[in-house]
C-alpha positions as CSV (number, residue, x, y, z in Angstrom):
1,M,70.7,136.9,40.6
2,K,74.4,137.6,40.0
3,M,76.2,136.7,36.7
4,V,79.9,135.6,37.0
5,T,82.0,135.5,33.7
6,M,84.2,132.4,33.9
7,C,85.6,132.4,30.3
8,P,84.8,133.5,26.9
9,F,82.7,130.4,26.2
10,K,80.6,130.0,29.5
11,R,78.4,132.2,31.7
12,V,77.7,131.0,35.2
13,F,74.7,132.2,37.3
14,S,74.6,131.8,41.1
15,V,71.3,131.5,42.6
16,G,71.8,131.0,46.3
17,Y,74.0,128.0,46.7
18,I,73.2,126.5,43.3
19,V,75.3,127.4,40.4
20,V,73.8,127.4,36.8
21,S,76.4,127.0,34.1
22,Q,75.2,128.3,30.8
23,S,77.2,127.2,27.6
24,T,77.3,129.4,24.7
25,S,76.1,126.4,22.8
26,P,72.2,126.2,23.3
27,S,72.5,122.4,23.3
28,V,74.6,122.1,26.6
29,R,73.2,123.2,30.0
30,Y,73.9,121.5,33.4
31,L,73.5,122.0,37.1
32,S,76.2,121.2,39.6
33,A,76.5,121.5,43.3
34,G,78.4,124.5,44.4
35,K,81.1,122.6,46.1
36,C,82.1,121.1,42.7
37,L,83.4,124.6,41.7
38,R,84.8,125.5,45.2
39,S,88.2,124.3,46.5
40,S,88.6,120.8,48.1
41,K,89.6,122.3,51.4
42,K,88.2,120.3,54.3
43,G,86.5,121.8,57.4
44,S,88.6,121.9,60.6
45,P,88.0,119.0,63.0
46,Y,87.7,121.4,65.8
47,S,84.8,123.4,64.4
48,S,82.3,121.5,66.5
49,V,84.4,121.9,69.7
50,D,82.5,123.8,72.5
51,T,85.0,126.7,72.8
52,D,83.2,128.2,75.7
53,R,83.7,125.1,77.8
54,Y,87.3,124.8,77.0
55,S,88.2,128.5,77.0
56,S,89.8,128.4,80.5
57,L,92.0,125.5,79.6
58,V,93.2,127.0,76.3
59,K,93.8,130.3,78.3
60,S,95.9,128.6,81.0
61,V,98.0,126.7,78.4
62,M,98.5,129.7,76.2
63,S,99.5,131.9,79.2
64,F,102.0,129.1,80.6
65,K,105.4,130.7,81.1
66,T,108.5,128.8,80.1
67,S,111.1,127.7,82.7
68,S,113.7,130.3,83.6
69,Q,116.2,127.4,83.6
70,T,118.7,127.2,80.9
71,P,120.8,124.3,79.6
72,E,123.7,125.9,81.6
73,S,121.8,125.9,84.8
74,L,120.5,122.5,84.4
75,L,124.1,121.2,83.9
76,E,125.2,123.0,87.0
77,E,122.3,121.4,89.0
78,D,123.2,118.0,87.6
79,E,126.8,118.5,88.6
80,H,125.8,119.6,92.1
81,I,123.7,116.5,92.6
82,Y,125.5,113.7,90.6
83,G,129.1,115.3,90.3
84,P,130.9,116.6,87.2
85,A,129.9,115.0,83.9
86,A,133.6,114.2,83.1
87,N,133.6,111.7,86.2
88,A,130.5,109.9,84.7
89,Q,131.2,106.2,83.8
90,A,129.8,104.2,81.2
91,P,127.4,101.5,82.1
92,S,129.1,98.3,83.4
93,T,129.6,95.5,81.1
94,A,131.1,93.2,83.5
95,K,130.1,89.7,83.6
96,I,128.0,88.3,86.4
97,R,130.3,87.3,89.4
98,L,130.4,83.6,90.0
99,P,131.8,81.7,93.0
100,K,135.5,80.8,92.5
101,I,134.7,77.1,93.5
102,L,131.1,75.9,92.8
103,H,130.4,73.7,95.6
104,P,127.3,71.7,95.0
105,L,124.1,72.3,97.0
106,L,123.3,68.5,97.2
107,K,125.9,65.9,97.9
108,C,127.1,64.3,94.6
109,D,126.1,60.7,95.7
110,Q,122.7,61.6,96.8
111,T,119.5,63.2,95.5
112,A,116.8,65.1,97.3
113,D,114.4,63.3,99.3
114,E,111.0,62.8,97.7
115,E,109.2,59.8,98.9
116,E,110.9,58.4,102.0
117,P,108.4,58.4,104.9
118,E,109.4,60.3,108.1
119,L,109.3,58.4,111.3
120,G,110.0,59.2,114.8
121,S,110.4,62.5,116.7
122,P,112.0,65.4,114.9
123,L,115.7,65.7,115.2
124,R,117.2,68.4,117.5
125,I,120.9,69.0,117.7
126,L,121.7,71.8,120.1
127,L,124.3,74.3,119.2
128,T,127.5,74.0,121.3
129,R,130.3,76.2,121.3
130,G,132.8,74.0,123.0
131,P,136.4,73.1,122.0
132,G,136.6,72.5,118.2
133,R,133.5,74.3,117.2
134,S,134.0,77.8,118.7
135,A,135.8,79.1,115.7
136,V,133.2,78.0,113.2
137,P,131.4,81.1,112.0
138,S,127.6,81.1,111.9
139,V,125.4,81.9,108.9
140,T,124.0,85.0,110.7
141,R,127.4,86.3,111.4
142,I,128.7,85.7,107.9
143,L,125.7,87.6,106.4
144,Q,126.0,90.5,108.9
145,Q,129.6,90.9,108.1
146,T,129.1,90.9,104.2
147,L,126.3,93.4,104.0
148,S,126.4,95.6,100.9
149,P,127.0,99.3,101.2
150,E,123.4,99.9,100.4
151,Q,122.2,97.5,103.0
152,I,124.4,99.1,105.6
153,F,123.1,102.5,104.8
154,Y,119.5,101.7,105.1
155,L,120.1,99.6,108.4
156,D,122.0,102.6,109.8
157,R,119.3,105.0,108.9
158,W,116.7,102.8,110.4
159,K,118.8,102.6,113.7
160,K,119.2,106.3,113.8
161,R,115.6,107.0,113.3
162,M,114.5,104.5,116.0
163,I,117.1,106.0,118.4
164,A,115.8,109.5,117.7
165,E,112.4,108.3,118.6
166,L,113.0,106.0,121.5
167,G,116.4,107.1,122.8
168,E,119.4,104.8,123.3
169,E,117.9,103.0,126.3
170,G,114.6,102.7,124.6
171,F,116.1,101.3,121.5
172,R,118.0,98.8,123.5
173,L,114.9,97.6,125.4
174,Y,112.9,97.5,121.9
175,S,115.7,95.3,120.6
176,Q,115.6,92.9,123.5
177,R,111.7,92.7,123.4
178,L,111.9,91.9,119.7
179,F,114.4,89.0,120.4
180,S,112.4,87.7,123.3
181,Q,109.2,87.8,121.4
182,G,110.8,86.0,118.4
183,K,112.0,83.2,120.8
184,R,108.4,82.9,122.2
185,F,107.1,82.8,118.6
186,H,109.4,80.0,117.7
187,L,108.4,78.0,120.8
188,A,104.9,78.4,120.0
189,V,105.3,77.2,116.5
190,E,107.3,74.3,117.7
191,K,104.7,73.2,120.2
192,T,102.0,73.4,117.5
193,I,103.7,71.4,114.7
194,T,105.0,68.8,117.1
195,A,101.7,68.2,119.0
196,D,99.6,65.2,118.4
197,E,96.4,65.6,116.4
198,T,94.2,65.7,119.4
199,K,95.9,68.9,120.8
200,K,96.4,70.9,117.7
201,D,93.0,72.5,117.9
202,E,93.3,73.8,121.5
203,G,93.1,77.4,120.4
204,L,95.1,80.5,120.7
205,S,94.5,81.2,124.3
206,E,97.3,78.6,125.4
207,Y,99.9,81.0,123.7
208,P,101.6,84.0,125.3
209,A,99.6,87.1,124.5
210,D,102.3,88.9,122.5
211,V,102.3,85.9,120.1
212,Q,98.8,85.0,119.6
213,G,98.5,87.5,116.7
214,Y,101.6,85.8,114.9
215,M,100.0,82.3,115.5
216,R,96.8,83.4,114.0
217,S,98.6,84.9,111.1
218,I,100.3,81.5,110.2
219,S,97.4,79.3,111.0
220,H,96.6,78.6,107.3
221,I,100.3,77.8,106.6
222,L,100.5,75.3,109.5
223,E,97.6,73.5,107.9
224,D,100.0,72.5,105.0
225,V,102.9,71.6,107.1
226,S,103.5,67.9,107.9
227,A,106.1,65.2,108.6
228,V,108.5,67.3,110.7
229,R,112.0,66.0,110.4
230,A,114.1,68.6,112.3
231,I,113.3,71.5,114.5
232,E,115.7,74.1,116.0
233,S,118.6,72.0,115.0
234,T,122.2,72.7,114.2
235,V,123.5,72.0,110.8
236,Q,127.3,72.3,109.8
237,H,129.2,72.2,106.6
238,D,132.6,70.9,107.4
239,T,134.1,71.6,103.9
240,L,133.0,75.1,103.8
241,D,133.5,75.7,107.5
242,Y,130.2,77.2,108.7
243,L,127.2,76.3,110.8
244,G,123.7,77.5,111.6
245,V,120.5,76.5,113.4
246,V,117.6,75.6,111.1
247,D,114.2,76.6,112.3
248,C,112.3,73.6,110.8
249,V,112.7,71.0,108.2
250,A,109.3,69.5,107.1
251,R,107.0,69.0,104.2
252,Y,104.9,71.9,103.0
253,R,102.2,70.8,100.7
254,G,104.1,67.6,100.1
255,V,107.5,69.0,99.3
256,L,110.4,68.6,101.9
257,C,111.6,72.2,102.8
258,V,113.9,74.1,105.0
259,I,111.5,76.4,106.7
260,D,112.3,79.7,108.3
261,W,109.7,81.5,110.5
262,K,110.0,85.3,110.5
263,T,108.0,88.1,112.0
264,S,107.5,91.6,110.6
265,E,105.8,94.8,111.5
266,K,105.5,95.6,107.8
267,P,103.8,93.6,105.0
268,K,106.4,91.5,102.9
269,P,104.3,90.2,100.1
270,F,107.2,89.6,97.7
271,L,110.4,87.4,98.1
272,S,112.4,90.5,97.5
273,N,111.1,92.1,100.6
274,T,112.9,89.5,102.7
275,Y,116.3,90.7,102.0
276,D,119.0,87.9,102.9
277,N,116.5,85.5,104.1
278,P,116.6,83.3,100.9
279,C,120.3,83.3,101.1
280,Q,120.1,82.1,104.7
281,V,117.7,79.4,103.9
282,A,119.9,78.1,101.1
283,A,123.0,78.2,103.5
284,Y,121.1,76.0,105.9
285,A,120.1,73.5,103.2
286,G,123.6,73.3,102.0
287,A,125.0,72.6,105.4
288,L,122.4,70.0,106.2
289,N,122.9,68.2,103.0
290,N,126.6,67.8,103.9
291,D,126.0,67.1,107.6
292,E,126.4,63.4,108.4
293,N,123.7,63.7,111.2
294,Y,121.1,63.9,108.6
295,N,120.4,61.1,106.1
296,Y,118.4,63.0,103.5
297,Q,118.7,65.9,101.2
298,V,116.7,69.1,100.8
299,N,116.7,71.4,97.7
300,C,113.5,73.5,98.4
301,G,112.8,76.2,101.0
302,L,110.0,78.2,102.5
303,I,110.1,81.6,104.2
304,V,107.0,82.3,106.4
305,V,106.5,86.1,107.3
306,A,104.1,86.4,110.2
307,Y,102.2,89.5,111.4
308,K,101.4,90.6,114.8
309,D,97.8,91.9,114.0
310,G,96.9,88.4,112.8
311,S,96.9,89.3,109.1
312,P,97.5,86.2,106.9
313,A,101.1,85.5,106.7
314,H,103.1,85.4,103.5
315,A,104.6,82.1,102.4
316,H,107.5,82.4,100.0
317,Q,108.5,79.1,98.4
318,L,111.8,78.6,97.0
319,N,111.9,75.8,94.4
320,S,115.2,73.9,93.4
321,E,116.0,76.5,90.8
322,L,115.8,79.4,93.1
323,M,117.6,77.6,95.8
324,S,120.5,76.9,93.4
325,D,120.7,80.6,92.6
326,Y,120.6,81.8,96.3
327,W,123.1,78.9,97.0
328,N,125.5,80.7,94.6
329,S,124.8,84.0,96.2
330,W,125.7,82.5,99.6
331,L,129.0,81.0,98.3
332,L,129.9,84.6,97.2
333,R,129.2,86.0,100.6
334,L,131.2,83.2,102.2
335,E,134.1,84.1,100.0
336,D,133.8,87.7,100.8
337,Y,133.8,86.8,104.6
338,K,136.9,84.8,104.4
339,E,138.7,87.4,102.3
340,Q,137.8,89.9,105.0
341,R,139.1,87.7,107.7
342,S,142.3,87.0,105.7
343,S,142.9,90.7,105.1
344,S,142.2,91.4,108.9
345,S,144.7,88.7,110.0
346,S,147.5,89.9,107.7
347,E,147.2,93.6,108.8
348,K,147.4,92.4,112.5
349,Q,150.7,90.4,111.9
350,P,153.7,92.4,112.8
351,K,155.9,93.6,110.0
352,I,159.5,92.4,109.8
């Protein structure tokens, strides 16, 4: 037993972990736990950690060497990649660009068709390039002539990669094969959706071998397509001066839509994967709504992406709100195209 002198008035005896405090007054004695006289310091939360288990991790962290790069070297690297910092521009606060003239998607005196029954055979107006129509640009041409720099970059890179793999002649044949295959696919779709009910279940064997996978891919989509009004038919917007050939106008799940059939070698599960296709569909709808050959209005669209391996096609629906947004995008592309043509014409004129 060890005696510890705490103050002139008390003597404290420590027996193991129990402290006995003895007052100089014989009437006062008490016992208390040792921790009451110890500091209130708490134990480390890591005291129970298995240090042997994590010793290698701790060693690797403690021995990690800091990067040899300095702020100066990082700045030099950034300047090499992104250019001098002095040339950096503040984030753009420009307003969203809007068309100079907001032409309506629908005719002002008409509304979108909802309940009128479809009767007779689907309308088909062949595209003619005779006198009076030869100068009218197509939707496809306008979109191709107004690609963004980013779109041009990726398109050129894809083309160079394909030429490097197939060669110039191989790439030309590949492009021709894709075009012919697309035409056969469209003919197969047309045959299916215009056939009477007794012939719709004849099977895939009736189609060319290279499109059977595509037809299998869209089979579940075709089940919801009905009341076909137009197929492979020309539409023209006389006011805005452009034309196009719409793949199909029909009801999809009861809603009248401009339908565009697409094929792809890669999955396109999102609308953003379809690039300019929504803009193309909106352009067709706007032309149809302003073409006197069609006595109805359409403000919805459908883009169907079919796959050669028979995987279920992706159907991207464009409701009236989306169609309105893409219609404005199309008007901007049309403005850009006309400005390009105007600039090109002025450059060709001889200076006086």
